[in-house]
C-alpha positions as CSV (number, residue, x, y, z in Angstrom):
1,M,0.3,-0.3,0.1
2,E,2.7,2.5,1.1
3,A,4.4,1.4,-2.6
4,T,1.4,2.5,-4.2
5,R,0.8,5.9,-2.3
6,K,4.7,6.5,-3.2
7,R,4.2,6.0,-6.5
8,L,0.7,8.1,-7.2
9,L,2.8,11.1,-5.6
10,F,5.2,10.1,-7.8
11,I,3.3,10.4,-10.9
12,I,0.9,13.7,-9.8
13,V,3.9,15.4,-8.9
14,S,5.8,15.0,-11.8
15,I,2.5,15.5,-14.4
16,T,1.9,19.1,-12.0
17,F,5.5,20.3,-11.7
18,G,5.9,19.3,-15.7
19,Q,3.1,20.6,-16.4
20,L,4.1,23.8,-14.9
21,L,7.5,23.4,-16.0
22,I,6.1,23.1,-19.9
23,G,4.1,25.8,-19.8
24,A,7.4,28.2,-17.9
25,T,9.0,27.1,-20.7
26,L,8.1,29.2,-23.1
27,L,9.4,31.7,-24.3
28,V,12.7,33.0,-24.1
29,A,12.5,34.6,-27.5
30,Q,8.9,35.9,-28.0
31,S,8.5,39.2,-26.5
32,D,4.8,38.9,-26.4
33,C,4.8,35.9,-24.0
34,K,7.7,37.1,-21.4
35,L,4.7,38.3,-19.2
36,V,3.7,34.5,-19.1
37,L,7.1,32.9,-18.3
38,D,7.8,35.6,-15.9
39,A,4.1,34.8,-14.4
40,L,4.8,31.1,-14.2
41,S,8.2,32.2,-12.4
42,K,6.7,34.6,-9.6
43,S,4.6,32.0,-8.8
44,L,7.1,30.3,-7.5
45,N,8.2,33.0,-5.2
46,T,5.1,33.6,-4.4
47,P,3.1,31.4,-1.8
48,T,0.6,29.7,-3.8
49,H,-2.0,27.3,-3.2
50,L,-2.3,25.7,-6.3
51,Y,-5.8,22.6,-6.9
52,S,-4.7,20.1,-9.8
53,T,-7.0,17.3,-11.4
54,T,-5.4,15.1,-13.8
55,I,-7.1,12.6,-16.3
56,I,-4.8,9.7,-17.1
57,G,-6.6,7.7,-19.6
58,D,-10.0,7.2,-17.8
59,T,-8.2,7.6,-14.6
60,T,-8.9,11.0,-12.7
61,Q,-6.5,12.6,-10.0
62,T,-6.9,15.6,-7.3
63,A,-4.1,16.9,-5.8
64,E,-3.1,20.0,-3.9
65,S,0.4,21.8,-3.8
66,I,1.3,24.9,-1.8
67,Y,4.7,26.6,-2.3
68,A,5.7,28.4,0.1
69,G,8.8,29.4,2.8
70,G,11.3,28.1,-0.3
71,A,9.1,24.7,0.2
72,I,6.5,22.7,-1.8
73,Y,4.4,20.7,-0.8
74,M,1.9,17.9,-2.0
75,K,-1.6,17.1,-0.8
76,I,-2.5,13.8,-1.8
77,A,-5.2,11.9,-0.5
78,G,-5.3,13.7,2.6
79,K,-2.0,14.4,3.7
80,W,0.1,16.6,2.8
81,S,4.3,15.4,2.1
82,L,7.1,17.9,1.5
83,S,7.9,16.8,-2.5
84,P,10.1,15.2,-3.2
85,I,11.3,17.9,-5.8
86,T,12.8,20.9,-4.1
87,M,12.0,24.4,-5.3
88,Q,15.6,24.7,-6.4
89,E,15.1,21.8,-8.8
90,T,12.2,23.1,-10.1
91,K,14.2,26.5,-10.8
92,Q,17.0,24.7,-12.3
93,Q,14.4,22.6,-14.5
94,M,12.3,25.5,-16.2
95,Q,16.0,27.2,-16.8
96,K,17.1,24.1,-18.7
97,N,13.9,23.6,-20.4
98,Q,14.2,27.1,-21.5
99,R,17.3,26.0,-23.8
100,D,16.3,22.7,-24.6
101,N,12.0,23.1,-25.7
102,K,11.2,24.6,-28.5
103,E,7.8,26.8,-27.5
104,T,5.4,29.4,-29.0
105,C,3.3,30.8,-27.4
106,R,0.0,33.2,-28.7
107,Y,-2.0,35.6,-26.9
108,L,-5.5,35.0,-27.3
109,H,-8.0,37.6,-25.1
110,D,-8.7,39.3,-21.9
111,E,-11.1,37.1,-20.1
112,L,-13.1,37.7,-16.9
113,I,-11.6,35.0,-13.7
114,D,-13.2,34.9,-10.0
115,G,-13.1,38.8,-10.5
116,E,-10.2,39.2,-11.9
117,I,-9.2,40.5,-15.9
118,A,-7.2,37.9,-16.8
119,A,-5.0,37.5,-20.8
120,V,-5.5,34.1,-21.9
121,Y,-2.5,32.5,-23.6
122,S,-1.6,29.4,-25.3
123,V,1.4,27.8,-25.6
124,H,2.5,25.2,-27.8
125,E,6.1,23.1,-26.4
126,E,8.2,20.6,-28.2
127,S,10.8,19.0,-26.5
128,P,12.8,16.3,-27.3
129,K,10.0,13.8,-25.8
130,A,7.0,15.0,-26.1
131,K,4.9,17.4,-27.3
132,S,2.2,19.7,-25.5
133,D,-0.5,22.3,-25.5
134,S,-2.5,24.2,-23.1
135,Q,-3.4,27.7,-22.0
136,I,-2.7,29.8,-19.5
137,W,-4.6,32.7,-18.2
138,I,-2.0,35.3,-16.2
139,S,-4.0,38.1,-14.0
140,K,-3.5,41.8,-15.6
141,A,-3.3,43.0,-11.7
142,K,-0.9,41.1,-10.1
143,R,0.9,39.3,-13.2
144,L,0.6,35.9,-11.5
145,P,-1.5,32.7,-12.9
146,L,-4.4,32.0,-12.3
147,R,-5.4,29.1,-14.1
148,S,-3.7,26.5,-16.5
149,E,-5.3,23.6,-18.7
150,W,-2.8,21.2,-20.0
151,H,-2.6,18.2,-22.6
152,A,-0.1,15.6,-24.0
153,D,-1.8,12.1,-25.8
154,T,-4.1,10.9,-22.8
155,V,-2.8,12.9,-19.9
156,R,-5.0,15.9,-19.3
157,N,-4.3,18.1,-16.5
158,S,-6.0,21.3,-15.0
159,T,-5.3,23.7,-12.3
160,R,-6.2,26.8,-10.5
161,Y,-3.6,29.3,-8.4
162,E,-4.6,31.3,-5.2
163,Y,-2.4,33.3,-3.1
164,G,-4.6,34.8,-0.3
165,N,-3.2,33.0,2.7
166,V,-1.1,30.8,1.8
167,K,0.8,29.1,4.6
168,P,2.8,25.5,4.6
169,P,0.6,23.1,5.8
170,M,3.3,21.4,8.1
Protein backbone atom coordinates (compact mmCIF):
# COMPACT_ATOMS: atom_id res chain seq x y z
CA MET A 1 0.00 0.00 0.00
CA GLU A 2 2.82 2.41 0.90
CA ALA A 3 4.60 1.67 -2.41
CA THR A 4 1.38 2.39 -4.32
CA ARG A 5 0.91 5.67 -2.43
CA LYS A 6 4.51 6.73 -3.15
CA ARG A 7 4.13 5.82 -6.83
CA LEU A 8 0.90 7.84 -7.06
CA LEU A 9 2.59 10.76 -5.29
CA PHE A 10 5.47 10.61 -7.75
CA ILE A 11 3.13 10.47 -10.77
CA ILE A 12 1.02 13.40 -9.60
CA VAL A 13 4.06 15.45 -8.56
CA SER A 14 5.66 14.76 -11.94
CA ILE A 15 2.55 15.71 -13.89
CA THR A 16 1.86 18.81 -11.81
CA PHE A 17 5.42 20.06 -12.11
CA GLY A 18 5.63 18.90 -15.69
CA GLN A 19 2.65 21.06 -16.48
CA LEU A 20 4.24 24.00 -14.69
CA LEU A 21 7.62 23.44 -16.27
CA ILE A 22 6.28 22.89 -19.76
CA GLY A 23 4.23 26.03 -19.48
CA ALA A 24 7.16 27.83 -17.93
CA THR A 25 9.68 27.12 -20.63
CA LEU A 26 7.97 29.36 -22.95
CA LEU A 27 9.32 31.94 -24.49
CA VAL A 28 12.72 33.36 -24.22
CA ALA A 29 12.69 34.52 -27.83
CA GLN A 30 9.09 35.72 -27.88
CA SER A 31 8.67 39.10 -26.27
CA ASP A 32 4.87 38.88 -26.54
CA CYS A 33 4.94 35.88 -24.16
CA LYS A 34 7.56 37.10 -21.74
CA LEU A 35 4.67 37.85 -19.40
CA VAL A 36 3.85 34.12 -19.19
CA LEU A 37 7.37 33.10 -18.24
CA ASP A 38 7.62 35.94 -15.74
CA ALA A 39 4.26 35.02 -14.18
CA LEU A 40 5.17 31.35 -13.79
CA SER A 41 8.55 32.25 -12.33
CA LYS A 42 6.91 34.72 -9.97
CA SER A 43 4.50 32.04 -8.75
CA LEU A 44 7.47 29.98 -7.55
CA ASN A 45 8.55 32.87 -5.31
CA THR A 46 5.05 33.78 -4.10
CA PRO A 47 3.09 31.81 -1.50
CA THR A 48 0.76 29.88 -3.81
CA HIS A 49 -1.92 27.22 -3.31
CA LEU A 50 -2.52 25.10 -6.42
CA TYR A 51 -5.52 22.81 -6.94
CA SER A 52 -4.95 20.30 -9.74
CA THR A 53 -7.03 17.68 -11.49
CA THR A 54 -5.16 15.25 -13.71
CA ILE A 55 -6.79 12.76 -16.05
CA ILE A 56 -4.67 9.90 -17.34
CA GLY A 57 -6.72 7.72 -19.65
CA ASP A 58 -9.81 6.82 -17.61
CA THR A 59 -8.29 7.71 -14.22
CA THR A 60 -8.88 11.08 -12.55
CA GLN A 61 -6.66 12.27 -9.71
CA THR A 62 -6.91 15.44 -7.68
CA ALA A 63 -4.03 17.01 -5.79
CA GLU A 64 -3.10 20.20 -4.00
CA SER A 65 0.29 21.89 -3.84
CA ILE A 66 1.55 24.79 -1.76
CA TYR A 67 4.61 26.88 -2.52
CA ALA A 68 5.62 28.59 0.72
CA GLY A 69 8.75 29.29 2.69
CA GLY A 70 10.96 28.19 -0.18
CA ALA A 71 9.48 24.68 -0.16
CA ILE A 72 6.86 22.73 -2.10
CA TYR A 73 4.19 20.71 -0.30
CA MET A 74 1.81 18.19 -1.90
CA LYS A 75 -1.53 16.92 -0.62
CA ILE A 76 -2.45 13.55 -2.05
CA ALA A 77 -5.10 11.19 -0.71
CA GLY A 78 -5.78 13.66 2.11
CA LYS A 79 -2.21 13.78 3.45
CA TRP A 80 0.31 16.64 3.18
CA SER A 81 3.96 15.79 2.42
CA LEU A 82 7.06 17.74 1.55
CA SER A 83 7.58 17.35 -2.19
CA PRO A 84 10.45 15.16 -3.33
CA ILE A 85 11.19 17.92 -5.86
CA THR A 86 12.74 21.00 -4.26
CA MET A 87 12.00 24.57 -5.28
CA GLN A 88 15.62 24.92 -6.43
CA GLU A 89 15.32 21.82 -8.65
CA THR A 90 12.10 23.22 -10.11
CA LYS A 91 13.78 26.52 -10.97
CA GLN A 92 16.78 24.71 -12.47
CA GLN A 93 14.48 22.56 -14.61
CA MET A 94 12.72 25.69 -15.86
CA GLN A 95 16.06 27.12 -16.96
CA LYS A 96 17.04 23.87 -18.69
CA ASN A 97 13.71 23.74 -20.53
CA GLN A 98 14.19 27.31 -21.72
CA ARG A 99 17.42 26.23 -23.39
CA ASP A 100 16.33 22.85 -24.76
CA ASN A 101 12.70 23.09 -25.87
CA LYS A 102 10.94 24.76 -28.78
CA GLU A 103 7.94 26.81 -27.76
CA THR A 104 5.36 29.03 -29.37
CA CYS A 105 2.98 31.23 -27.50
CA ARG A 106 0.07 33.38 -28.57
CA TYR A 107 -2.10 35.89 -26.76
CA LEU A 108 -5.77 34.90 -27.26
CA HIS A 109 -7.98 37.35 -25.37
CA ASP A 110 -8.84 38.80 -21.98
CA GLU A 111 -11.23 36.94 -19.69
CA LEU A 112 -12.72 37.47 -16.24
CA ILE A 113 -11.58 34.79 -13.71
CA ASP A 114 -12.96 35.04 -10.17
CA GLY A 115 -13.37 38.80 -10.46
CA GLU A 116 -9.93 39.42 -12.01
CA ILE A 117 -9.17 40.32 -15.59
CA ALA A 118 -6.76 37.78 -17.05
CA ALA A 119 -4.86 37.62 -20.31
CA VAL A 120 -5.30 34.16 -21.86
CA TYR A 121 -2.36 32.65 -23.75
CA SER A 122 -2.06 29.45 -25.77
CA VAL A 123 1.22 27.62 -25.59
CA HIS A 124 2.60 24.85 -27.77
CA GLU A 125 5.79 23.14 -26.71
CA GLU A 126 7.98 20.52 -28.31
CA SER A 127 10.68 18.82 -26.31
CA PRO A 128 12.80 15.87 -27.41
CA LYS A 129 10.36 13.57 -25.56
CA ALA A 130 6.91 15.07 -26.04
CA LYS A 131 4.61 17.69 -27.51
CA SER A 132 2.04 19.54 -25.44
CA ASP A 133 -0.52 22.29 -25.71
CA SER A 134 -1.81 24.48 -22.94
CA GLN A 135 -3.68 27.62 -22.08
CA ILE A 136 -2.80 29.84 -19.17
CA TRP A 137 -4.73 32.70 -17.62
CA ILE A 138 -2.45 35.46 -16.23
CA SER A 139 -3.84 38.13 -13.89
CA LYS A 140 -3.32 41.50 -15.52
CA ALA A 141 -3.18 43.21 -12.11
CA LYS A 142 -0.93 40.78 -10.19
CA ARG A 143 1.01 39.27 -13.11
CA LEU A 144 0.49 35.78 -11.62
CA PRO A 145 -1.16 32.69 -13.11
CA LEU A 146 -4.79 32.16 -12.11
CA ARG A 147 -5.52 29.00 -14.06
CA SER A 148 -3.93 26.61 -16.56
CA GLU A 149 -5.15 23.80 -18.78
CA TRP A 150 -2.58 21.42 -20.24
CA HIS A 151 -2.67 18.28 -22.37
CA ALA A 152 -0.32 15.87 -24.10
CA ASP A 153 -1.30 12.51 -25.58
CA THR A 154 -3.69 10.85 -23.08
CA VAL A 155 -2.87 13.16 -20.14
CA ARG A 156 -4.88 16.25 -19.25
CA ASN A 157 -4.33 18.62 -16.33
CA SER A 158 -6.27 21.57 -15.00
CA THR A 159 -4.79 23.77 -12.27
CA ARG A 160 -6.25 26.67 -10.29
CA TYR A 161 -3.84 29.03 -8.46
CA GLU A 162 -4.73 30.95 -5.27
CA TYR A 163 -2.58 33.48 -3.44
CA GLY A 164 -4.45 34.73 -0.35
CA ASN A 165 -3.46 33.57 3.15
CA VAL A 166 -1.16 30.75 1.94
CA LYS A 167 1.00 29.11 4.63
CA PRO A 168 3.00 25.88 4.86
CA PRO A 169 0.60 23.10 5.83
CA MET A 170 3.03 21.38 8.17
